[in-house]
C-alpha positions as CSV (number, residue, x, y, z in Angstrom):
1,M,-2.7,-19.7,-9.8
2,K,-6.1,-17.7,-11.1
3,Q,-7.3,-14.8,-9.5
4,S,-10.9,-13.7,-10.1
5,V,-12.6,-10.6,-9.0
6,H,-16.5,-10.6,-7.8
7,I,-18.1,-7.5,-7.0
8,S,-21.7,-6.5,-5.2
9,K,-22.3,-2.8,-5.7
10,S,-25.3,-3.2,-3.0
11,G,-23.0,-4.6,-0.8
12,N,-24.6,-8.1,-0.7
13,A,-21.8,-10.6,0.2
14,K,-23.9,-13.8,-1.3
15,E,-24.5,-11.7,-4.4
16,A,-20.5,-11.3,-4.4
17,L,-19.7,-14.5,-3.2
18,Q,-22.4,-16.7,-5.6
19,H,-19.8,-17.5,-8.4
20,I,-16.2,-18.2,-6.3
21,N,-15.1,-21.8,-6.5
22,N,-12.8,-23.7,-4.7
23,P,-10.8,-20.4,-3.3
24,T,-7.6,-21.0,-1.6
25,L,-7.5,-17.4,0.1
26,L,-10.4,-14.4,0.1
27,M,-9.1,-10.9,0.1
28,F,-11.6,-8.2,0.5
29,M,-12.2,-4.5,0.3
30,T,-15.5,-2.7,1.6
31,T,-17.0,0.1,3.7
32,K,-16.6,0.9,7.4
33,E,-20.7,0.3,8.1
34,N,-20.4,-3.1,6.3
35,I,-16.7,-4.6,7.3
36,S,-18.0,-6.6,10.3
37,K,-21.0,-8.2,8.6
38,H,-19.2,-8.9,5.3
39,A,-16.2,-10.5,7.1
40,E,-18.7,-12.8,9.1
41,E,-20.6,-13.6,6.2
42,I,-17.5,-14.2,3.9
43,K,-16.2,-16.7,7.1
44,K,-19.9,-18.3,7.3
45,M,-19.4,-19.3,3.6
46,F,-16.0,-20.5,3.4
47,P,-15.5,-21.6,6.6
48,N,-11.8,-23.1,6.0
49,V,-10.7,-20.4,3.2
50,P,-8.4,-17.5,4.9
51,S,-9.6,-14.2,4.7
52,I,-8.4,-11.1,5.1
53,G,-10.1,-7.4,4.8
54,C,-9.9,-4.0,4.9
55,V,-12.0,-0.5,4.5
56,S,-11.0,1.0,1.3
57,D,-12.1,1.7,-2.2
58,S,-10.9,-0.9,-4.8
59,Y,-10.2,-1.2,-8.4
60,S,-10.2,-4.1,-11.0
61,G,-10.1,-3.9,-15.1
62,T,-10.7,-0.5,-16.3
63,E,-13.3,-0.1,-13.1
64,V,-13.2,1.7,-9.9
65,Y,-15.2,1.0,-7.2
66,N,-16.5,3.6,-4.4
67,S,-18.0,2.2,-1.3
68,L,-19.1,-1.1,-1.9
69,L,-17.6,-4.7,-1.7
70,M,-14.9,-5.9,-4.2
71,V,-13.8,-9.7,-3.3
72,V,-10.7,-10.8,-4.9
73,A,-10.1,-15.1,-4.8
74,Y,-7.2,-17.0,-5.1
75,S,-6.9,-20.5,-6.6
76,D,-5.2,-23.1,-8.3
77,G,-1.4,-23.7,-7.1
78,I,-0.7,-21.8,-4.8
79,D,-0.3,-22.1,-0.9
80,V,-1.1,-19.5,2.0
81,Q,-0.8,-19.1,5.2
82,A,-2.6,-15.6,6.5
83,N,-2.9,-14.4,10.4
84,V,-2.9,-10.8,12.1
85,I,-1.0,-8.7,14.6
86,T,-2.5,-7.1,16.8
87,N,-1.7,-4.1,19.3
88,V,0.6,-2.9,16.5
89,N,1.2,0.1,18.6
90,I,2.0,-0.8,21.6
91,C,4.6,-4.4,20.9
92,P,4.1,-5.9,17.4
93,A,7.5,-7.3,18.1
94,K,6.0,-10.1,20.4
95,H,4.3,-11.6,17.1
96,L,7.6,-12.3,15.3
97,K,7.6,-16.3,16.1
98,K,4.1,-16.4,15.1
99,I,5.0,-14.9,11.7
100,Y,8.5,-16.7,11.2
101,E,6.2,-19.9,11.6
102,D,3.9,-18.9,9.3
103,S,6.0,-18.8,6.7
104,N,7.8,-22.2,7.3
105,K,4.6,-23.6,7.0
106,I,3.9,-22.7,3.2
107,N,7.9,-23.4,2.9
108,A,8.3,-19.7,1.7
109,G,10.6,-19.4,-0.9
110,M,12.9,-16.9,-2.9
111,S,11.1,-16.0,-6.0
112,D,7.8,-17.4,-5.4
113,T,6.5,-16.0,-2.5
114,V,5.0,-12.8,-1.1
115,C,3.4,-11.3,2.0
116,I,0.4,-8.8,1.1
117,D,-0.9,-6.7,4.4
118,F,-3.8,-4.2,5.3
119,C,-2.4,-2.3,8.5
120,T,-4.2,0.1,10.5
121,G,-1.4,2.4,11.5
122,N,2.2,2.3,13.0
123,D,3.2,1.0,9.8
124,E,6.9,1.5,10.0
125,V,7.1,-0.3,12.9
126,V,4.9,-3.2,11.6
127,I,7.0,-3.5,8.5
128,T,10.2,-3.4,10.6
129,I,8.8,-6.3,12.2
130,L,7.6,-8.2,9.1
131,N,10.8,-7.8,7.6
132,S,12.7,-8.9,10.4
133,V,11.3,-12.4,9.4
134,L,11.2,-11.5,5.2
135,E,14.5,-10.4,4.7
136,K,16.2,-13.5,5.9
137,K,13.9,-15.5,3.7
138,H,14.1,-13.0,0.6
139,I,10.4,-12.7,0.8
140,P,8.8,-9.3,-0.5
141,L,6.4,-7.6,1.3
142,I,3.1,-5.5,-0.4
143,G,0.5,-3.8,1.1
144,G,-0.7,-0.4,2.7
145,T,-2.9,1.5,5.2
146,A,-6.8,0.9,5.3
147,G,-9.2,3.4,6.1
148,D,-11.4,3.9,9.3
149,G,-8.8,1.8,10.9
150,L,-10.6,-1.2,10.4
151,V,-9.1,-4.7,9.2
152,A,-10.5,-8.3,9.2
153,Y,-9.0,-11.8,9.3
154,N,-10.8,-14.7,9.5
155,G,-14.5,-13.2,10.0
156,T,-13.5,-10.9,13.0
157,V,-12.7,-7.2,12.7
158,Y,-10.0,-5.6,14.3
159,E,-8.5,-2.1,15.2
160,N,-5.0,-1.4,15.9
161,A,-3.8,-4.5,13.8
162,C,-2.1,-5.8,10.6
163,V,-3.4,-8.5,8.7
164,Y,-1.5,-10.5,6.3
165,A,-1.5,-13.4,3.6
166,F,1.7,-15.2,2.5
167,I,1.0,-16.6,-0.8
168,K,3.6,-19.0,-2.5
169,N,2.9,-19.5,-6.3
170,N,3.7,-23.2,-7.2
171,K,3.0,-22.6,-10.6
172,G,5.6,-19.6,-11.4
173,K,7.2,-16.8,-9.9
174,V,6.3,-13.8,-7.9
175,K,7.7,-10.2,-8.3
176,V,7.3,-7.0,-6.8
177,Y,7.0,-3.1,-8.7
178,R,7.1,0.3,-7.0
179,E,6.2,3.4,-9.0
180,N,7.6,6.9,-8.1
181,M,6.2,9.8,-10.4
182,Y,8.1,12.0,-8.8
183,R,11.7,13.2,-9.2
184,P,14.2,15.2,-7.5
185,M,13.7,19.0,-8.2
186,K,16.6,20.9,-9.9
187,N,18.8,22.5,-7.6
188,S,16.8,21.7,-4.5
189,P,19.4,22.2,-1.3
190,K,19.4,19.0,0.6
191,L,17.4,20.0,3.7
192,I,18.4,18.7,7.1
193,V,15.7,17.6,9.8
194,T,16.9,19.8,12.8
195,D,13.6,19.1,14.8
196,S,10.7,16.6,14.2
197,D,8.2,14.4,16.4
198,P,8.4,10.9,14.9
199,V,5.7,9.7,17.0
200,N,3.1,11.8,15.5
201,N,4.8,12.6,11.9
202,I,5.3,16.8,12.8
203,L,8.5,18.0,11.1
204,Y,9.4,21.4,13.2
205,R,12.7,22.0,11.6
206,L,14.7,22.2,8.3
207,N,17.9,23.5,8.3
208,N,17.3,24.8,11.9
209,Q,14.3,27.1,10.1
210,P,10.6,26.6,10.1
211,A,9.8,23.8,7.9
212,Q,6.6,25.8,6.9
213,L,8.7,28.8,6.1
214,V,11.7,26.5,3.9
215,Y,8.9,25.0,2.1
216,Q,7.2,27.8,1.1
217,K,10.3,29.9,0.1
218,L,11.5,27.1,-2.0
219,L,8.4,26.8,-3.9
220,G,7.4,30.9,-3.3
221,I,3.8,29.9,-2.3
222,N,1.7,31.5,0.5
223,S,0.5,29.3,3.6
224,G,-2.9,28.7,2.0
225,D,-1.3,26.8,-0.5
226,V,1.0,24.3,1.2
227,T,-1.5,21.2,1.4
228,N,-2.5,21.5,-1.9
229,Q,1.1,21.9,-3.0
230,T,1.9,18.5,-2.2
231,F,0.3,16.9,-4.8
232,T,2.9,18.4,-7.1
233,N,6.1,18.9,-4.9
234,P,5.9,16.8,-2.0
235,L,9.1,16.5,-0.1
236,G,11.5,13.2,-0.4
237,R,13.7,11.6,1.7
238,I,16.8,10.3,0.6
239,C,17.9,7.1,1.0
240,G,20.8,6.0,-0.8
241,N,20.2,6.2,-4.3
242,D,16.8,6.7,-3.8
243,V,14.2,9.1,-2.7
244,F,11.1,7.7,-0.7
245,I,8.0,10.5,-0.7
246,I,6.7,12.2,2.1
247,S,3.6,13.8,1.7
248,I,2.4,16.8,3.7
249,K,-0.9,16.7,5.6
250,G,-1.3,20.1,6.6
251,V,0.2,23.3,8.3
252,E,0.6,23.1,12.5
253,Q,1.2,25.8,14.8
254,N,5.0,27.4,14.9
255,Q,5.0,26.8,11.5
256,A,5.8,23.1,11.3
257,L,4.0,20.6,8.2
258,S,2.2,17.4,9.6
259,C,3.2,14.9,7.4
260,Y,1.5,11.6,6.5
261,H,5.3,9.8,7.3
262,R,7.8,9.8,10.0
263,T,11.0,12.2,9.9
264,S,13.6,11.9,12.3
265,K,16.3,14.2,13.2
266,T,19.2,14.0,10.4
267,D,17.5,12.6,7.8
268,I,18.4,14.0,4.8
269,L,15.4,15.5,2.5
270,T,14.9,16.9,-0.8
271,L,11.6,18.8,-2.7
272,L,10.2,16.5,-5.4
273,E,8.4,17.6,-8.2
274,L,6.3,16.1,-11.1
275,D,7.7,13.8,-13.6
276,D,5.9,12.9,-16.8
277,Y,3.6,10.4,-14.9
278,D,2.2,8.6,-18.4
279,R,5.4,7.8,-19.5
280,V,6.2,6.4,-15.9
281,V,3.3,4.1,-16.0
282,S,4.3,3.2,-19.5
283,D,7.7,1.9,-18.2
284,T,6.3,-0.1,-15.3
285,V,4.1,-1.8,-17.7
286,S,6.5,-2.6,-20.0
287,K,8.8,-3.4,-17.2
288,I,6.6,-6.3,-16.4
289,Q,5.7,-7.1,-19.9
290,S,9.9,-7.7,-19.9
291,D,10.1,-9.9,-17.0
292,F,6.7,-12.2,-17.5
293,T,6.2,-14.3,-20.5
294,H,2.9,-15.1,-19.4
295,V,1.0,-12.9,-16.4
296,S,-1.5,-14.5,-13.8
297,A,-2.7,-11.8,-11.6
298,I,-1.2,-8.4,-10.9
299,F,-2.3,-6.9,-7.0
300,S,-1.6,-3.4,-6.4
301,V,-2.1,-0.4,-3.6
302,N,-2.1,2.7,-5.0
303,C,-1.8,5.8,-2.7
304,A,-5.2,7.7,-2.1
305,F,-3.3,11.2,-3.3
306,R,-2.2,9.3,-6.7
307,Y,-6.2,8.5,-6.9
308,L,-7.1,11.9,-6.3
309,F,-4.3,13.0,-8.7
310,F,-5.3,10.9,-11.5
311,S,-9.2,11.5,-11.2
312,E,-9.0,15.3,-11.4
313,R,-6.7,15.2,-14.5
314,G,-9.0,12.7,-16.2
315,Y,-6.4,10.4,-16.5
316,W,-7.5,7.3,-14.0
317,G,-9.4,5.7,-16.4
318,E,-6.6,5.4,-18.8
319,Y,-4.1,4.3,-15.8
320,L,-6.3,1.3,-15.0
321,R,-6.4,0.8,-18.9
322,K,-2.2,0.6,-19.0
323,M,-2.1,-1.5,-15.9
324,N,-4.6,-3.8,-17.1
325,A,-3.0,-4.5,-20.9
326,A,-0.1,-5.9,-18.2
327,G,-2.2,-8.3,-17.0
328,P,-5.4,-9.2,-15.2
329,H,-4.9,-6.2,-12.3
330,A,-6.9,-5.3,-9.2
331,G,-6.1,-3.5,-5.9
332,F,-7.0,-1.0,-3.5
333,V,-6.6,2.7,-2.5
334,G,-4.2,3.4,0.5
335,F,-3.2,5.8,2.7
336,G,0.1,4.8,2.8
337,E,1.9,2.1,0.8
338,H,3.7,-0.9,1.9
339,Y,6.9,-1.9,-0.8
340,C,9.6,-4.5,1.2
341,N,11.1,-2.4,4.0
342,Q,9.6,0.9,3.1
343,F,6.5,2.8,4.0
344,T,5.8,5.0,1.4
345,N,3.4,8.2,0.5
346,Q,2.1,9.2,-3.1
347,T,3.2,5.7,-4.5
348,F,2.1,3.1,-6.1
349,S,3.6,-1.1,-5.6
350,C,2.1,-4.3,-6.7
351,V,2.9,-8.2,-6.9
352,V,2.8,-9.9,-10.3
353,F,2.6,-13.6,-10.5
354,E,3.4,-15.8,-13.0
């Protein structure tokens, strides 16, 4: 299979699309102001090619692109089936039959197919619905939350929706990866969620104490430091032998914490601390190189917090250089990341095509 990346720094769709030949799937990242225009122009120029898009910053090779148009074209030896799930905050389950039928249309199978999605919100529920089909067929999922709550499918822009594409690689295997640059803090106590609002992602109490005070006391920080501290010490939800990051958004009334991920009563959390992120990235690249003798393409999603963190430390360019050494690499900056059956924060996930 082939992945090609096409850029227009002026946001001109014709400029970005002029060198694309015989695509099987088009994915694009653009701005809030231009998503409708770009979706329509892509549909007009390639009326018979499925396309999905979202509002986000993007990157390819060793470059990051802010506030412009990036189109990723896939072709050569792949089968694709794309679609949209509407009203994700009400009843996405009504789309189960459609998702199942889409997977059957390309005879999706274990180790050769992936589902990529762009979502506007209610991610945990959407992931659950998708995986009710994907897990039975052993199809992995990667994707993330779009900016400004806007996604596009085949020329039409949607709010309150999730767009997805099944990609089957007929010329090799497909594998997904997740990268976590945090580790459980040494001697951090288990933090049991004793009160929360999972719908609005508010964490009220940990171990029967106000969540904000617990977080401050464990780290020895002031209330004004809580939001920025999440870059170094996010919360983590313990799930078996794994830990999934919960980013802190801010402080609420009654000393509660607003988060980017839902928490529920009896969830067991822990404090996380920053690991050696350069080593973590190198380990991911080494793993990909060990698993594949030839990489045709890598498509990834990086959390906005990771992007800000790397940028502030002057590491973003080095990060892209390392990933591109593993294979042709492109992706987007998300506000929450999807990896198989999990919705994650401050994380990286990707799919690698042989």
